[in-house]
C-alpha positions as a printed NumPy array, in Angstrom:
array([[ -9.14 ,  31.048,  10.368],
       [ -6.925,  28.019,  11.017],
       [ -8.87 ,  25.104,  12.566],
       [ -7.91 ,  24.186,  16.15 ],
       [ -5.057,  21.687,  16.437],
       [ -6.3  ,  18.11 ,  16.074],
       [ -9.676,  19.38 ,  14.893],
       [-10.3  ,  16.764,  12.186],
       [ -9.145,  13.861,  14.33 ],
       [-11.333,  15.07 ,  17.2  ],
       [-14.412,  15.05 ,  14.976],
       [-13.459,  11.599,  13.722],
       [-13.036,  10.242,  17.245],
       [-16.309,  11.764,  18.442],
       [-18.459,  10.631,  15.512],
       [-19.331,   7.112,  16.766],
       [-19.83 ,   8.355,  20.328],
       [-22.229,  11.103,  19.234],
       [-24.088,   8.831,  16.82 ],
       [-24.463,   6.198,  19.546],
       [-25.881,   8.744,  22.015],
       [-28.376,  10.181,  19.527],
       [-29.434,   6.731,  18.273],
       [-29.979,   5.584,  21.827],
       [-32.267,   8.569,  22.512],
       [-34.291,   8.509,  19.308],
       [-33.983,   4.892,  18.223],
       [-33.737,   4.846,  14.446],
       [-30.309,   4.784,  12.795],
       [-31.057,   6.394,   9.427],
       [-32.47 ,   9.736,  10.58 ],
       [-29.998,   9.945,  13.449],
       [-27.045,   9.45 ,  11.096],
       [-28.359,  12.273,   8.898],
       [-28.652,  14.523,  11.937],
       [-25.137,  13.709,  13.161],
       [-23.648,  14.418,   9.747],
       [-25.29 ,  17.852,   9.743],
       [-24.012,  18.506,  13.269],
       [-20.488,  17.574,  12.149],
       [-20.805,  19.913,   9.177],
       [-21.947,  22.702,  11.475],
       [-18.979,  22.061,  13.767],
       [-16.611,  22.11 ,  10.79 ],
       [-17.884,  25.592,   9.946],
       [-18.248,  27.086,  13.426],
       [-15.412,  25.669,  15.48 ],
       [-12.557,  27.068,  13.355],
       [-14.151,  30.53 ,  13.727],
       [-15.372,  30.345,  17.318],
       [-12.899,  27.922,  18.854],
       [-13.601,  24.547,  20.425],
       [-16.521,  24.462,  22.879],
       [-15.785,  23.449,  26.467],
       [-17.407,  20.064,  25.849],
       [-17.206,  19.208,  22.125],
       [-19.028,  15.902,  22.538],
       [-21.939,  17.532,  24.352],
       [-22.066,  20.292,  21.726],
       [-22.335,  17.742,  18.934],
       [-24.937,  15.621,  20.744],
       [-27.071,  18.697,  21.387],
       [-26.746,  19.968,  17.806],
       [-27.518,  16.535,  16.362],
       [-30.487,  15.99 ,  18.67 ],
       [-31.968,  19.362,  17.716],
       [-31.488,  18.574,  14.056],
       [-33.074,  15.159,  14.585],
       [-36.15 ,  16.859,  16.047],
       [-36.292,  19.254,  13.08 ],
       [-36.091,  16.374,  10.621],
       [-39.051,  14.622,  12.216],
       [-41.257,  17.662,  12.38 ],
       [-43.641,  18.212,   9.526],
       [-46.262,  20.721,   8.536],
       [-48.992,  18.406,   9.792],
       [-47.373,  18.384,  13.246],
       [-46.933,  22.16 ,  13.444],
       [-49.776,  22.615,  15.938],
       [-48.222,  20.056,  18.231],
       [-44.731,  21.517,  18.089],
       [-44.55 ,  22.34 ,  21.77 ],
       [-45.683,  18.858,  22.773],
       [-43.314,  17.249,  20.301],
       [-40.407,  19.342,  21.518],
       [-41.185,  18.424,  25.101],
       [-41.475,  14.723,  24.274],
       [-38.234,  14.799,  22.297],
       [-36.23 ,  16.926,  24.699],
       [-32.612,  17.406,  23.794],
       [-30.575,  14.889,  25.776],
       [-28.168,  16.335,  28.299],
       [-24.567,  15.128,  28.396],
       [-25.221,  13.003,  31.463],
       [-27.642,  10.873,  29.439],
       [-24.768,   9.7  ,  27.261],
       [-23.104,   6.533,  28.52 ],
       [-19.686,   6.546,  30.113],
       [-18.335,   4.476,  27.234],
       [-19.428,   4.575,  23.617],
       [-21.42 ,   1.815,  21.975],
       [-18.888,   1.059,  19.254],
       [-19.826,  -2.621,  19.192],
       [-23.54 ,  -1.918,  18.742],
       [-22.777,   0.592,  16.018],
       [-20.384,  -1.774,  14.234],
       [-22.941,  -4.56 ,  14.288],
       [-25.588,  -2.256,  12.85 ],
       [-23.253,  -1.114,  10.054],
       [-22.512,  -4.772,   9.269],
       [-26.171,  -5.765,   9.08 ],
       [-26.725,  -8.854,   6.887],
       [-29.124,  -6.862,   4.708],
       [-26.157,  -4.874,   3.363],
       [-23.647,  -5.808,   0.695],
       [-20.004,  -6.012,   1.748],
       [-19.152,  -2.806,  -0.162],
       [-21.981,  -0.985,   1.64 ],
       [-20.85 ,  -2.356,   5.002],
       [-17.338,  -1.053,   4.326],
       [-18.502,   2.421,   3.338],
       [-21.027,   2.745,   6.164],
       [-18.544,   1.528,   8.784],
       [-15.883,   3.982,   7.643],
       [-18.346,   6.864,   7.873],
       [-20.522,   6.025,  10.883],
       [-17.838,   4.448,  13.063],
       [-14.652,   5.784,  11.509],
       [-15.902,   9.332,  11.063],
       [-14.461,   9.639,   7.548],
       [-16.151,  11.894,   5.011],
       [-17.415,  10.472,   1.736],
       [-14.489,  12.147,  -0.019],
       [-11.996,  10.499,   2.364],
       [-13.653,   7.11 ,   1.914],
       [-13.565,   7.522,  -1.851],
       [ -9.856,   8.322,  -1.808],
       [ -9.152,   5.415,   0.533],
       [-11.099,   2.863,  -1.518],
       [-10.157,   4.422,  -4.876],
       [-13.761,   4.902,  -5.954],
       [-15.535,   8.144,  -6.872],
       [-17.062,  10.121,  -4.023],
       [-20.411,   9.863,  -5.784],
       [-20.178,   6.069,  -5.669],
       [-19.451,   6.147,  -1.929],
       [-22.401,   8.454,  -1.357],
       [-24.672,   6.129,  -3.339],
       [-23.52 ,   3.104,  -1.358],
       [-24.137,   4.85 ,   1.944],
       [-27.552,   6.106,   0.859],
       [-28.554,   2.634,  -0.308],
       [-27.35 ,   1.165,   2.963],
       [-29.325,   3.671,   5.019],
       [-32.468,   2.964,   3.002],
       [-32.089,  -0.742,   3.646],
       [-31.614,   0.002,   7.343],
       [-34.626,   2.301,   7.478],
       [-36.477,   1.545,  10.679],
       [-33.57 ,  -0.428,  12.156],
       [-33.289,   0.244,  15.871],
       [-30.061,   1.05 ,  17.652],
       [-29.607,  -2.055,  19.744],
       [-27.581,  -5.212,  19.864],
       [-28.88 ,  -8.01 ,  17.638],
       [-30.592, -10.922,  19.394],
       [-28.229, -13.461,  20.983],
       [-28.711, -16.052,  18.233],
       [-27.488, -13.55 ,  15.603],
       [-24.525, -12.064,  17.456],
       [-21.875, -14.612,  16.507],
       [-22.66 , -14.255,  12.802],
       [-22.814, -10.465,  13.047],
       [-19.5  , -10.325,  14.945],
       [-17.91 , -12.428,  12.204],
       [-19.096,  -9.844,   9.662],
       [-17.698,  -6.999,  11.782],
       [-14.291,  -8.669,  11.984],
       [-14.258,  -9.363,   8.263],
       [-15.06 ,  -5.731,   7.46 ],
       [-12.294,  -4.49 ,   9.765],
       [ -9.918,  -7.057,   8.229],
       [-10.819,  -5.921,   4.713],
       [-10.249,  -2.27 ,   5.632],
       [ -6.816,  -3.13 ,   7.007],
       [ -5.877,  -5.443,   4.135],
       [ -6.723,  -2.858,   1.488],
       [ -4.564,  -0.368,   3.358],
       [ -1.699,  -2.765,   4.046],
       [ -1.415,  -4.075,   0.489],
       [ -3.306,  -1.728,  -1.805],
       [ -4.972,  -3.709,  -4.573],
       [ -4.51 ,  -0.878,  -7.069],
       [ -3.037,   2.586,  -7.428],
       [  0.385,   4.116,  -6.931],
       [  1.048,   3.247,  -3.268],
       [  2.025,   0.001,  -1.582],
       [  0.349,   1.151,   1.653],
       [ -2.615,   3.381,   2.392],
       [ -1.814,   4.478,   5.907],
       [ -5.174,   6.185,   6.424],
       [ -6.892,   2.813,   6.06 ],
       [ -4.496,   0.725,   8.166],
       [ -4.533,   3.343,  10.918],
       [ -8.329,   3.493,  10.881],
       [ -8.667,  -0.283,  10.972],
       [ -6.281,  -0.515,  13.938],
       [ -8.075,   2.306,  15.763],
       [-11.506,   0.709,  15.307],
       [-10.241,  -2.735,  16.277],
       [ -8.654,  -1.278,  19.411],
       [-12.029,   0.202,  20.357],
       [-13.721,  -3.13 ,  19.737],
       [-11.079,  -5.011,  21.76 ],
       [-11.639,  -2.592,  24.663],
       [-15.335,  -3.508,  24.68 ],
       [-14.864,  -7.289,  24.328],
       [-11.379,  -7.898,  25.813],
       [-11.972, -11.634,  26.256],
       [-12.95 , -12.287,  22.626],
       [-10.01 , -14.234,  21.231],
       [-10.679, -13.437,  17.59 ],
       [-10.92 ,  -9.683,  18.211],
       [ -7.608,  -9.839,  20.073],
       [ -6.164, -12.011,  17.32 ],
       [ -7.221,  -9.574,  14.63 ],
       [ -5.711,  -6.634,  16.503],
       [ -2.458,  -8.569,  16.985],
       [ -2.394,  -9.478,  13.293],
       [ -2.808,  -5.829,  12.309],
       [ -0.075,  -4.645,  14.663],
       [  2.405,  -7.349,  13.628],
       [  1.774,  -6.731,   9.935],
       [  1.759,  -2.941,  10.085],
       [  5.029,  -2.997,  12.047],
       [  6.833,  -3.862,   8.781],
       [  5.486,  -0.855,   6.903],
       [  8.651,   1.332,   7.16 ],
       [ 10.667,  -1.325,   5.28 ],
       [  8.102,  -2.326,   2.653],
       [  9.021,   0.265,   0.014],
       [ 12.202,   1.638,  -1.514],
       [ 12.765,   5.41 ,  -1.925],
       [ 11.329,   5.211,  -5.46 ],
       [  8.131,   3.595,  -4.121],
       [  8.929,   0.101,  -5.392],
       [  7.678,  -2.744,  -3.223],
       [ 10.21 ,  -4.7  ,  -1.147],
       [  9.347,  -8.385,  -0.506],
       [  9.481,  -9.694,   3.041],
       [ 12.712, -11.641,   2.558],
       [ 14.568,  -8.524,   1.362],
       [ 13.324,  -6.035,   3.961],
       [ 15.671,  -4.243,   6.377],
       [ 14.259,  -5.64 ,   9.596],
       [ 15.983,  -3.025,  11.722],
       [ 13.417,  -0.583,  10.325],
       [ 10.455,  -2.569,  11.612],
       [  8.435,  -0.966,  14.422],
       [  9.72 ,  -2.757,  17.529],
       [  7.017,  -1.301,  19.806],
       [  4.2  ,  -2.529,  17.561],
       [  5.813,  -5.969,  17.342],
       [  6.17 ,  -6.167,  21.118],
       [  2.519,  -5.201,  21.608],
       [  1.353,  -7.679,  18.996],
       [  3.444, -10.52 ,  20.432],
       [  2.171,  -9.859,  23.945],
       [ -1.43 ,  -9.72 ,  22.729],
       [ -1.332, -12.933,  20.696],
       [  0.664, -14.751,  23.387],
       [ -1.985, -14.026,  26.023],
       [ -4.845, -14.771,  23.644],
       [ -3.548, -18.145,  22.463],
       [ -3.126, -19.195,  26.085],
       [ -6.681, -18.339,  27.157],
       [ -9.121, -18.157,  24.228],
       [-10.702, -20.688,  21.91 ],
       [ -8.546, -20.934,  18.789],
       [ -9.734, -19.045,  15.703],
       [ -8.479, -18.092,  12.215],
       [ -7.395, -14.545,  13.093],
       [ -5.355, -15.835,  16.014],
       [ -3.611, -18.312,  13.736],
       [ -2.866, -15.639,  11.149],
       [ -1.476, -13.455,  13.925],
       [  0.681, -16.353,  15.153],
       [  2.082, -16.761,  11.624],
       [  2.861, -13.038,  11.47 ],
       [  4.519, -13.333,  14.892],
       [  6.878, -16.073,  13.706],
       [  7.954, -13.888,  10.788],
       [  8.451, -10.848,  13.033],
       [ 10.48 , -12.775,  15.59 ],
       [ 13.096, -13.736,  12.977],
       [ 15.997, -11.268,  13.084],
       [ 16.956, -12.328,   9.545],
       [ 14.954, -13.91 ,   6.732],
       [ 17.122, -17.046,   6.942],
       [ 16.218, -17.385,  10.643],
       [ 12.523, -17.847,   9.856],
       [ 11.045, -20.961,  11.463],
       [  9.369, -22.333,   8.34 ],
       [  8.307, -25.684,   9.887],
       [  6.369, -23.778,  12.569],
       [  4.757, -21.533,   9.963],
       [  3.754, -24.555,   7.89 ],
       [  2.242, -26.226,  10.969],
       [  0.235, -23.074,  11.709],
       [ -1.035, -22.942,   8.119],
       [ -2.087, -26.595,   8.384],
       [ -4.109, -25.676,  11.484],
       [ -5.58 , -22.66 ,   9.695],
       [ -6.681, -24.73 ,   6.714],
       [ -8.211, -27.343,   8.984],
       [-10.131, -24.649,  10.862],
       [-11.056, -22.283,   8.012],
       [-10.143, -23.64 ,   4.563],
       [ -9.979, -20.942,   1.871],
       [ -8.158, -20.755,  -1.484],
       [ -6.174, -17.721,  -0.275],
       [ -4.934, -19.549,   2.829],
       [ -4.033, -22.545,   0.666],
       [ -2.043, -20.287,  -1.655],
       [ -0.259, -18.576,   1.236],
       [  0.724, -22.012,   2.561],
       [  2.599, -22.934,  -0.63 ],
       [  5.773, -20.945,   0.109],
       [  6.191, -22.576,   3.553],
       [  5.669, -25.956,   1.857],
       [  8.464, -25.125,  -0.579],
       [ 10.757, -23.872,   2.171],
       [ 10.264, -27.075,   4.182],
       [  9.812, -29.759,   1.504],
       [ 11.398, -28.176,  -1.575],
       [ 10.281, -26.077,  -4.533],
       [  9.088, -29.059,  -6.597],
       [  6.677, -30.124,  -3.881],
       [  5.463, -26.553,  -3.636],
       [  4.828, -26.45 ,  -7.38 ],
       [  2.98 , -29.766,  -7.236],
       [  0.683, -28.553,  -4.479],
       [  0.214, -25.188,  -6.212],
       [ -1.29 , -27.026,  -9.199],
       [ -3.904, -28.528,  -6.884],
       [ -5.322, -25.201,  -5.678],
       [ -8.627, -24.265,  -7.287],
       [-10.497, -20.99 ,  -7.363],
       [ -7.619, -18.546,  -7.903],
       [ -6.516, -19.262, -11.469],
       [ -6.773, -15.646, -12.642],
       [ -5.335, -14.065,  -9.508],
       [ -1.923, -12.542, -10.073],
       [ -0.663, -13.903,  -6.75 ],
       [ -0.754, -17.436,  -8.187],
       [  1.701, -16.348, -10.884],
       [  3.873, -14.566,  -8.301],
       [  4.128, -17.7  ,  -6.168],
       [  4.781, -19.895,  -9.196],
       [  7.538, -17.569, -10.41 ],
       [  9.154, -17.572,  -6.958],
       [  9.1  , -21.372,  -6.771],
       [ 10.514, -21.704, -10.285],
       [ 13.352, -19.422,  -9.182],
       [ 13.99 , -21.681,  -6.207],
       [ 13.89 , -24.699,  -8.515],
       [ 16.614, -23.196, -10.736],
       [ 14.4  , -22.337, -13.725],
       [ 14.877, -18.564, -14.175],
       [ 13.547, -18.478, -17.747],
       [ 10.257, -20.063, -16.729],
       [ 10.146, -17.79 , -13.684],
       [ 10.5  , -14.763, -15.975],
       [  7.388, -15.82 , -17.9  ],
       [  5.285, -15.884, -14.747],
       [  6.742, -12.681, -13.298],
       [  5.678, -10.92 , -16.512],
       [  2.256, -12.562, -16.399],
       [  1.752, -11.422, -12.8  ],
       [  2.913,  -7.904, -13.675],
       [  0.264,  -7.682, -16.398],
       [ -2.497,  -8.801, -14.027],
       [ -1.808,  -6.651, -10.964],
       [ -3.418,  -3.224, -10.629],
       [ -0.81 ,  -2.089,  -8.096],
       [  1.788,   0.091,  -9.806],
       [  4.561,  -0.47 ,  -7.198],
       [  4.044,  -4.226,  -7.361],
       [  4.029,  -4.132, -11.159],
       [  7.385,  -2.324, -11.137],
       [  8.834,  -4.897,  -8.753],
       [  7.596,  -7.854, -10.821],
       [  8.845,  -6.324, -14.058],
       [ 12.267,  -5.797, -12.483],
       [ 12.339,  -9.441, -11.361],
       [ 11.508, -10.538, -14.902],
       [ 14.161,  -8.233, -16.407],
       [ 16.822,  -9.67 , -14.087],
       [ 16.154, -13.08 , -15.597],
       [ 16.571, -12.018, -19.201],
       [ 19.283, -13.891, -21.055],
       [ 22.412, -11.752, -21.608]])
């Protein structure tokens, strides 16, 4: 039988709400997550045959709570089954909060005990509602690897209670949450490997989760900044590839194809945030994206403003990647030779293909196409992204001597 319309998305949307409700009732994350996954599996089997229940969320909470009770029972507790069942009564829908505890759940999934790869996988499953197979496809790793990461994460979180971390840990934990959401979006926006420039399932999930987080902490400037950055960047997606799948650089994109609604939302969000919140790195990155998106043509780009924003970003949060991204604005404002000089001063990214891409671009601007060709080819060899490799190889071929 065909599943009800929107069935998979409904399960995905309900996953964090159901997990939050069950964790709140029973306390421990690990066993509750197991129980919710079994409830979701049961729904995936029953709902296509029986139709959606009147209250899908309540159905899932009840099924997960019953399964959670079953998991805890043991042979040694058989005689006390009635008492145990009474003590662990299935929560009724009214016990679930009016709004879901996405923030609490995100902070638990980004616990400092976990590696970044485990945080990513656990967040995508527990908060995003993706299956291990979907996570594997999104991150380009085997499903077995995803399952192992999640299992390891749950073992490390064994005994962890479903509650907000103490106040002195919240700032650090929130920073981890934002970084995980940023990494999910970045991998989707510019896939590091594979045959696609974009992985829409990841960018869409990152935006959805960040929207939920922004709804819970609307006055957090960095959450708003991250959401604005995602919207302003994702707005360019329709123009980022040619029909053959080849990547299109920002300067060559047909800007009439950009998503005007997403740009308007992003501009409004970052404008309000910059006026009211303490300045942070995600807000600055969003402001840089806004300057790009406001330019009707590539030649209209306000490069001095972008360079000033990068200078602020590096003063606030210096990283090699930010320093590399600043080089093109330097070249556009002060000339390609100055850009090349400052590029030589950046440490920590020598083997990254983006260094060769930037160097090739600056050599082009400096009127040295033969040298540019060398670095385009070097970058093409280093990248794992097939569309980007094709683009870089075509740039190198265009600079071949006749």
